N, C-alpha and C positions, 0 to 999 in steps of 0.2 A: 370482472376484471376492468373493463372499460369504465365502469362506474367508479371504482376505487381510484383509477388513474385520473379521472376527471376531478374527483374530490381533492386529491393531492395537488393537482395542477392549480386549482382555485385557491387552496390554502397557501401553498408555497409562493406562488407568483403574485399574490396579493400582499406578501410580506416583503417589503422593499429591500431590506438587507440581503435576503435570499437572492433576489435578482441581481443586485449589484455585485455581490461576492461570487456568484456563479459565473457571471460574464468576465470578471477580473481573473478568475481561476483559469478559464479556458484560454484567455488571451496570454496570460503568463505561461501556461503550459506550452502553447504553440511557440512562444518566443524562446523558451528554455531549450527547446529541441534544436534551435539554430545557434546555440552558444558556441558550437565548434567552428563557426565561420568568423568568430571574433578573436583577434589577437589579445591575449591576456598578458599584461606586463608585470613582471616581478623585478623591480629595479632595472638592471641592464639586460635581464633575461626575458625573452618573449616566448610565450607558449601558445601554440595554435593546436587546439584539440583535433581539428580535422587532419592535421599532419600526423597526429598520434594514432590515427586509424579508427576514430570513433564512428566514422560513416562507412567503414568497410564491412561488407557482408562476410561472414555471418555475425561478427562481433557487434555490429551495429545494434542488433536487437537487445543485447545485454546492456550496451551503453545507454541507449535512449530510454529503455524501461527503468533502468536504475536512476537516471537523472530525474525523470519526471515523477518517479515514486516518492521523491523527497517532498513533493507538493501535496501528498495525500492528506497531511494534517490540515492544509488550507481548506480543502474540500470537506474534510472531516468536521471542521468548525461550522461549516454551513449546515451540515446534517445535525450536529449537536444543537445548534440554536433553533433549527426548524422543529425539532422534536420537543426540546425542553420548553420552548415558548408555548406549546400547546397545553402543557400542564400549568405553566405560570399564568396564562391568560384564560384558563379554564375551558379551553376549546375542546379538550379531550372529553370532559364531562358533558359538555353540550352535545358533542357528536354521539355519545352513548345515549343521551336522552332522545336525540333525533332518530335513533334506530341503528346506528353503526355499532356492530359488535366488536368486542375486544380482538377477536380473531381477524376481522376485516381491518382493524386499525393496524395490527402488526403486518398483515399482508400488504397493505398500502405502503407502509414504510419500507418493506423489503423491495417492492416494485421501484420505489424511488432510488434505493441503493443500487439495484440492478441497472437502472437506466443511467445513473451517474457513472457507474463503473464501466458500462458498455460504451457510452459516448466518449469518455476519457480514453478508453482502450482503442476505440475506432480512430480518434484523432491521432494518437501516438502511432498507430499502425500506418495510416495514410501518409503522414509527414515523414515517417521513417522510410517508407517505400520511395518517396520522392527524393529524399536526401541520399539514400543508398544508390539509386539509379543515376543520380547526378555526380556523386563523388566516389563511389566504391570502385576499387581496382578490378574487381571480378563480379560481374552481374549474371553469371550463369545460374540456371534454375536450381542446381544442387547447392550452390553457395548461398543463394538468396533465402532458401527455405530450410537450411540446415539447422538453425537454432530459432526458428520461428516460434517454438514453444514458449519463449520468453514473453510473448504477447499474451498467451493464455495464463502464464504465471502472474503477469502484471494484473490481469483482470481478477484472478483469484486473490491476489494480495489486497487489492482495493476492496473487494467484496467482504473478505474476512475482517479487515480493519473497520469498515463501516458497520458490519454486523456487531462488532465489539462495542462501537460507539452507540449503536442502537440499544444494546443491552444496558450499558452504563447510564444512558440518558433516561431510560425507563426506570432503572433502579433508583437513581438519585433525583431525577426530575429537576436538576439544577446544573447549569453549564459549568459553574466553578468547580463543583464536586466531581464532575466528569473529567475535566482537565486534570484535577488533582489526582484522581484515581489512575489516570493514564501515566502520570509522572511516577506515582508510587509503584505501579506495576513494572515500569521500566527500571526503577531503582532495585526492586526485589529481584528481577531477572538478572540484572548486572551483578548484584551481590552473590547470587547463586552461581553465576558464571565465574566469578572470581574465586569462590570456594572450590569449584570443580577444577579450575586451573591449578590451584595450589595442590589439590590432591593428585592431579595427573602428573605434575612435575615436582621434582625436588632437586636441591642443589647439593652435590657432593664434591668437595675439594674445588669449589668454584666452577664446576662444570654442571650444566643443566642437562639432565637426562630424563627421558620419558619413562614413567613408571607404569602406566596403564596403556597399552597399545591398542588402538582401534576400539576404545571403550565407548559405550553409549552414554551420551551426556544428557542430563535432564533438560538443560537449556535448549537443546535441539528441538524440544517438543513443547516449550512454553509458548504462549500465544505470539508475543512480539517477535521472538527469535525464529519461530517457525515461519512467520511471514517474511522476515528479512532473508532467510535462506532460500526463498524462492527465486530471488534475483541477487546474485553475489556481486560484491564490489569489483568492477571491471578494470581496476588499475593494472593488474597483471597482464592485461591484453594490449596495453599501449606499446607503441614502438620503442619508447624509452625503456620500458620494462624488458622488452626483448633484447635490446642492446646490452642491458645489465645482466642478461642471462637468467632472468626470472622465468620460470616455467609455469604456464597456465594449466591448471588441472581442475576439471569440474565434471561432476556426475549429476545427472538429472535427479533432483531431490524428491523422489517419489514419496519418501516418508514425510517430508514437509507438506507436500500436496495433500496427502491423506489427513495429516494433522489439521491443516487449515480447513478442509472440508468438514471435519468433525467439529472443530471449534465454531465454524459458521452455524452449523445445525444447533449446537448447544446454546449459542448466543441468541439465535432467533426463537427457539422454543423456550429458552429461559425468559426472554422478554414477554412472551405470551403467558407463561406461568405466573410471572409477577403481576401482570395486569389482571389475570383471572382471580388471583388471591386477594389483591388489594381492592378495597371498596372506595374507588375514587369517583 
């Protein structure tokens, strides 16, 4: 394990763009968590997210993890470039010649994914604790840890997404095709979601009624949607939403957690299978 980590360290941190983008990512990540302290101006209207309760326990865990999860594509780019450039520069073939097995190659990349996901999660957790204890109205033990599971969901979301990027990077070995395939996957899932929406609802005499109550949606279990459901959009938890009478409802997405774990395993073993079958 230490040998593989050392190899990854030497390869990645000798790659200048990897170092630069990694540093930028974590700087932006930390800065984004403090966005609630800044007044956002919309014409004559001023919005302060701190006043909307984004730093109040337990909703804070939902807000912070959702906000920084937007940056996952930024860190994903780093992972894509670090993997595809190994094939482009024939580093993978040289590693195999030098004695690194295909299994060890995949394991080393999984280690990299775990470390990035863990460090990102740790930073979010520490800064969230600090902001929460500084600005939350209630810092009792029960309130602080009531929805702490969002931190675990955030880690799983990153790990699953990066595992998908690992699989696509090994499959296509070209960063452009990886980005294109992510976009196509998003489009396909959106189209399926639109079809399901049309099936679930129909219009009669101008009134929209539900036709399939509590039905199981395919899109709940597609890769990108399963990841997104781990951390829901927290708009309904703002003070403005409460004033407008919007009720927040959320059940722990155990089905999405299971789906993401299964997808992660499929992507990792799929990457190994491709490398084992291809003579590169």
